LUMPA-544137 format. One line per 3 residues: number of its first residue (from 1); for each residue x, y, z of C-alpha. Coordinates in Angstrom, 2 decimals. Last residue first. Example, Ala and Ser with C-alpha at 12.3 -4.5 7.8 and 13.67 -1.06 7.14 Angstrom:
2) 13.67 -1.06 7.14  12.30 -4.50 7.80
//
This chain:
43) 52.15 25.67 13.23  51.45 22.06 14.06  49.56 21.56 17.33
40) 51.59 20.85 20.44  51.54 17.26 21.70  49.69 16.20 24.85
37) 51.32 13.10 26.32  49.76 9.64 26.34  50.87 6.94 28.76
34) 47.71 6.87 30.81  46.63 6.59 34.44  49.62 8.03 36.23
31) 49.84 8.10 40.03  49.56 4.41 40.86  50.43 3.92 44.50
28) 52.84 1.39 46.01  55.64 2.09 43.60  58.75 0.03 44.07
25) 62.37 1.13 44.20  65.33 -1.23 44.07  68.89 -0.40 45.06
22) 71.99 -2.41 44.13  75.50 -1.76 45.36  78.98 -3.04 44.42
19) 78.52 -4.52 40.96  81.85 -5.04 39.15  82.52 -8.39 40.89
16) 79.43 -9.91 39.25  78.03 -12.91 41.17  76.08 -10.67 43.53
13) 74.10 -9.01 40.75  72.30 -11.66 38.72  71.85 -14.46 41.27
10) 71.04 -12.11 44.13  68.64 -10.16 41.96  66.82 -13.31 40.84
7) 66.57 -14.77 44.36  65.16 -11.48 45.67  62.64 -11.34 42.84
4) 61.55 -14.93 43.55  61.12 -14.14 47.25  59.19 -10.95 46.30
1) 56.47 -12.49 44.16
//
């Protein structure tokens, strides 16, 4: 829910004087279907 996310980020980041800029990136398309990686066979 974006309004809740916006309220959370404003509360967390705008109250800290050390934070000057915040950027958020969102994926709109899933490009990876699994978390497994192929591992090399033991030699």
